PANUVO-210765 format. One line per field, with one value per atom (N, C-alpha, C): residue number from 1; x, y, z. Coordinates in steps of 0.05 Angstrom, whole numbers. Layout:
! residues N
num <- [NUM, ...]
c1 <- [X, ...]
c2 <- [Y, ...]
c3 <- [Z, ...]
! end
This chain:
! residues 116
num <- [1, 1, 1, 2, 2, 2, 3, 3, 3, 4, 4, 4, 5, 5, 5, 6, 6, 6, 7, 7, 7, 8, 8, 8, 9, 9, 9, 10, 10, 10, 11, 11, 11, 12, 12, 12, 13, 13, 13, 14, 14, 14, 15, 15, 15, 16, 16, 16, 17, 17, 17, 18, 18, 18, 19, 19, 19, 20, 20, 20, 21, 21, 21, 22, 22, 22, 23, 23, 23, 24, 24, 24, 25, 25, 25, 26, 26, 26, 27, 27, 27, 28, 28, 28, 29, 29, 29, 30, 30, 30, 31, 31, 31, 32, 32, 32, 33, 33, 33, 34, 34, 34, 35, 35, 35, 36, 36, 36, 37, 37, 37, 38, 38, 38, 39, 39, 39, 40, 40, 40, 41, 41, 41, 42, 42, 42, 43, 43, 43, 44, 44, 44, 45, 45, 45, 46, 46, 46, 47, 47, 47, 48, 48, 48, 49, 49, 49, 50, 50, 50, 51, 51, 51, 52, 52, 52, 53, 53, 53, 54, 54, 54, 55, 55, 55, 56, 56, 56, 57, 57, 57, 58, 58, 58, 59, 59, 59, 60, 60, 60, 61, 61, 61, 62, 62, 62, 63, 63, 63, 64, 64, 64, 65, 65, 65, 66, 66, 66, 67, 67, 67, 68, 68, 68, 69, 69, 69, 70, 70, 70, 71, 71, 71, 72, 72, 72, 73, 73, 73, 74, 74, 74, 75, 75, 75, 76, 76, 76, 77, 77, 77, 78, 78, 78, 79, 79, 79, 80, 80, 80, 81, 81, 81, 82, 82, 82, 83, 83, 83, 84, 84, 84, 85, 85, 85, 86, 86, 86, 87, 87, 87, 88, 88, 88, 89, 89, 89, 90, 90, 90, 91, 91, 91, 92, 92, 92, 93, 93, 93, 94, 94, 94, 95, 95, 95, 96, 96, 96, 97, 97, 97, 98, 98, 98, 99, 99, 99, 100, 100, 100, 101, 101, 101, 102, 102, 102, 103, 103, 103, 104, 104, 104, 105, 105, 105, 106, 106, 106, 107, 107, 107, 108, 108, 108, 109, 109, 109, 110, 110, 110, 111, 111, 111, 112, 112, 112, 113, 113, 113, 114, 114, 114, 115, 115, 115, 116, 116, 116]
c1 <- [2316, 2335, 2350, 2356, 2373, 2358, 2331, 2316, 2304, 2314, 2305, 2276, 2268, 2240, 2220, 2227, 2209, 2205, 2222, 2221, 2200, 2175, 2153, 2157, 2167, 2171, 2191, 2212, 2232, 2220, 2205, 2192, 2172, 2156, 2136, 2150, 2171, 2187, 2199, 2210, 2221, 2200, 2176, 2154, 2145, 2143, 2136, 2157, 2182, 2204, 2203, 2197, 2194, 2171, 2148, 2125, 2131, 2144, 2152, 2171, 2190, 2209, 2194, 2174, 2159, 2143, 2132, 2117, 2136, 2160, 2179, 2188, 2192, 2200, 2178, 2153, 2131, 2129, 2132, 2131, 2155, 2178, 2201, 2196, 2183, 2177, 2157, 2137, 2117, 2130, 2148, 2162, 2179, 2192, 2208, 2190, 2166, 2148, 2139, 2132, 2124, 2147, 2171, 2194, 2200, 2196, 2200, 2180, 2155, 2135, 2140, 2150, 2157, 2180, 2199, 2223, 2214, 2195, 2185, 2171, 2154, 2141, 2160, 2180, 2200, 2216, 2223, 2238, 2220, 2194, 2176, 2173, 2169, 2166, 2192, 2214, 2240, 2243, 2235, 2237, 2219, 2194, 2176, 2187, 2198, 2209, 2233, 2250, 2272, 2263, 2243, 2233, 2220, 2206, 2194, 2215, 2237, 2259, 2270, 2275, 2286, 2267, 2241, 2221, 2222, 2223, 2223, 2248, 2271, 2296, 2295, 2284, 2282, 2263, 2239, 2220, 2230, 2244, 2254, 2277, 2292, 2315, 2309, 2285, 2278, 2278, 2274, 2274, 2300, 2321, 2348, 2349, 2333, 2332, 2316, 2294, 2277, 2261, 2258, 2244, 2215, 2203, 2175, 2171, 2192, 2190, 2192, 2174, 2172, 2147, 2151, 2129, 2124, 2099, 2091, 2092, 2090, 2088, 2063, 2041, 2016, 2019, 2033, 2038, 2055, 2075, 2092, 2075, 2058, 2041, 2023, 2012, 1994, 2010, 2034, 2051, 2059, 2067, 2075, 2052, 2028, 2004, 1997, 1998, 1992, 2012, 2037, 2057, 2051, 2041, 2035, 2011, 1993, 1969, 1974, 1996, 2002, 2007, 1998, 2003, 2028, 2044, 2067, 2064, 2039, 2034, 2031, 2044, 2041, 2012, 2002, 1976, 1977, 1954, 1953, 1959, 1971, 1978, 1955, 1930, 1907, 1900, 1910, 1904, 1924, 1946, 1966, 1959, 1958, 1951, 1977, 1977, 2000, 1999, 2020, 2021, 2024, 2033, 2038, 2012, 1996, 1972, 1948, 1951, 1929, 1910, 1919, 1903, 1897, 1905, 1900, 1917, 1907, 1921, 1945, 1965, 1989, 1983, 1995, 1990, 2001, 1987, 1996, 2011, 2025, 2041, 2021, 2027, 2010, 1989, 1985, 1966, 1980, 1967, 1980, 1975, 1956, 1949, 1929, 1922, 1902, 1874, 1856, 1828, 1815, 1797, 1784, 1756]
c2 <- [1830, 1823, 1848, 1867, 1889, 1911, 1914, 1936, 1927, 1939, 1932, 1941, 1963, 1973, 1955, 1940, 1922, 1896, 1890, 1866, 1870, 1863, 1868, 1851, 1828, 1811, 1825, 1836, 1850, 1875, 1890, 1915, 1908, 1888, 1880, 1870, 1855, 1846, 1869, 1889, 1912, 1929, 1931, 1946, 1931, 1905, 1890, 1893, 1893, 1897, 1924, 1944, 1972, 1974, 1961, 1962, 1947, 1925, 1910, 1926, 1939, 1957, 1979, 1991, 2012, 2001, 1977, 1965, 1959, 1949, 1943, 1969, 1990, 2015, 2026, 2024, 2033, 2016, 1990, 1973, 1978, 1984, 1990, 2016, 2036, 2060, 2055, 2038, 2031, 2016, 1998, 1982, 2001, 2021, 2040, 2056, 2063, 2078, 2060, 2035, 2016, 2011, 2007, 2002, 2025, 2050, 2073, 2073, 2067, 2065, 2043, 2020, 1998, 2005, 2020, 2028, 2046, 2065, 2082, 2065, 2047, 2029, 2012, 2001, 1985, 2001, 2025, 2042, 2048, 2053, 2058, 2034, 2010, 1986, 1978, 1984, 1978, 1993, 2019, 2035, 2023, 2015, 2004, 1977, 1961, 1935, 1939, 1959, 1965, 1973, 1989, 1998, 1975, 1957, 1934, 1916, 1912, 1895, 1908, 1934, 1947, 1944, 1948, 1945, 1917, 1897, 1869, 1864, 1873, 1868, 1881, 1905, 1918, 1903, 1896, 1882, 1855, 1842, 1815, 1815, 1837, 1837, 1851, 1862, 1875, 1856, 1830, 1811, 1810, 1819, 1818, 1839, 1860, 1881, 1870, 1858, 1847, 1825, 1803, 1780, 1785, 1806, 1812, 1824, 1832, 1844, 1823, 1805, 1784, 1791, 1794, 1802, 1780, 1776, 1756, 1768, 1751, 1760, 1776, 1768, 1782, 1811, 1815, 1842, 1858, 1845, 1859, 1868, 1850, 1857, 1880, 1880, 1902, 1928, 1927, 1951, 1961, 1943, 1950, 1962, 1950, 1960, 1987, 1991, 2017, 2038, 2030, 2049, 2056, 2037, 2043, 2062, 2061, 2078, 2106, 2111, 2138, 2157, 2182, 2203, 2219, 2209, 2224, 2234, 2235, 2244, 2220, 2219, 2196, 2195, 2171, 2170, 2181, 2189, 2198, 2175, 2180, 2159, 2141, 2153, 2137, 2116, 2119, 2100, 2077, 2079, 2058, 2036, 2012, 1989, 1976, 1969, 1956, 1926, 1915, 1887, 1869, 1880, 1863, 1858, 1879, 1877, 1868, 1860, 1849, 1870, 1894, 1914, 1938, 1939, 1963, 1986, 2010, 2032, 2039, 2050, 2058, 2083, 2086, 2110, 2134, 2156, 2181, 2197, 2217, 2234, 2249, 2249, 2263, 2245, 2221, 2203, 2184, 2178, 2161, 2131, 2126, 2098, 2087, 2101, 2091, 2099, 2081, 2086, 2104, 2121, 2139, 2130]
c3 <- [166, 186, 196, 178, 185, 199, 196, 208, 235, 257, 283, 288, 276, 280, 267, 247, 234, 250, 269, 285, 307, 302, 321, 347, 345, 369, 388, 377, 393, 406, 391, 401, 423, 419, 439, 465, 461, 485, 500, 485, 498, 513, 501, 514, 539, 538, 562, 584, 576, 595, 608, 592, 602, 621, 615, 633, 659, 657, 681, 698, 685, 700, 715, 702, 715, 739, 736, 758, 782, 775, 796, 811, 796, 808, 826, 818, 834, 860, 857, 881, 899, 889, 906, 922, 909, 923, 945, 939, 960, 983, 976, 997, 1014, 1002, 1017, 1037, 1028, 1046, 1069, 1063, 1084, 1103, 1093, 1109, 1128, 1119, 1136, 1159, 1152, 1173, 1193, 1183, 1201, 1219, 1209, 1225, 1248, 1242, 1263, 1285, 1276, 1296, 1311, 1298, 1311, 1332, 1325, 1344, 1368, 1364, 1386, 1404, 1392, 1408, 1421, 1409, 1421, 1447, 1448, 1472, 1494, 1486, 1505, 1516, 1499, 1507, 1526, 1520, 1538, 1565, 1566, 1593, 1607, 1592, 1605, 1617, 1603, 1613, 1638, 1637, 1661, 1685, 1680, 1702, 1713, 1695, 1704, 1721, 1712, 1727, 1754, 1756, 1782, 1800, 1790, 1807, 1815, 1797, 1803, 1822, 1824, 1842, 1869, 1873, 1898, 1922, 1917, 1939, 1954, 1940, 1953, 1975, 1973, 1994, 2018, 2012, 2033, 2022, 2037, 2027, 2020, 2031, 2026, 1998, 1985, 1958, 1937, 1937, 1915, 1899, 1874, 1856, 1836, 1830, 1810, 1782, 1762, 1735, 1730, 1744, 1741, 1751, 1774, 1784, 1764, 1753, 1733, 1709, 1699, 1676, 1683, 1707, 1716, 1717, 1729, 1731, 1703, 1686, 1659, 1643, 1645, 1631, 1641, 1668, 1679, 1669, 1666, 1655, 1627, 1611, 1583, 1581, 1599, 1598, 1608, 1621, 1632, 1609, 1613, 1594, 1601, 1619, 1628, 1657, 1667, 1694, 1712, 1735, 1753, 1765, 1771, 1783, 1812, 1822, 1850, 1869, 1892, 1910, 1918, 1919, 1927, 1905, 1881, 1859, 1858, 1874, 1873, 1893, 1884, 1901, 1911, 1935, 1947, 1940, 1928, 1920, 1944, 1967, 1990, 2006, 2009, 2026, 2010, 1986, 1971, 1960, 1955, 1941, 1958, 1983, 1999, 1988, 1990, 1978, 1996, 1983, 1998, 2014, 2038, 2054, 2040, 2042, 2029, 2050, 2041, 2058, 2077, 2102, 2121, 2134, 2124, 2136, 2155, 2177, 2197, 2191, 2174, 2168, 2187, 2208, 2227, 2217, 2221, 2213, 2233, 2224, 2242, 2248]
! end
């Protein structure tokens, strides 16, 4: 009764507790790494979502300037997707489709818009 080292049940229980504590510590470290990666991804997607909301609000309120500026959700998704694909450089004017004329390209600077 008086010798703690002779109590094998107690020693085995303490060893199991120590092993469990080590496993918990390892898992906590792994969770901390995963959480850091998730925070980076969350911050990235938060910026994208903020820009998407801004784009939607601009497109949705353009009709107040002129009734012809009514855009559908499909056009918004196309514009947003195109924005995600950009590497930072804007597309050439010939690649921009006009949502009003059903896909005709926007006139470029210097062109009169008349067919030759």
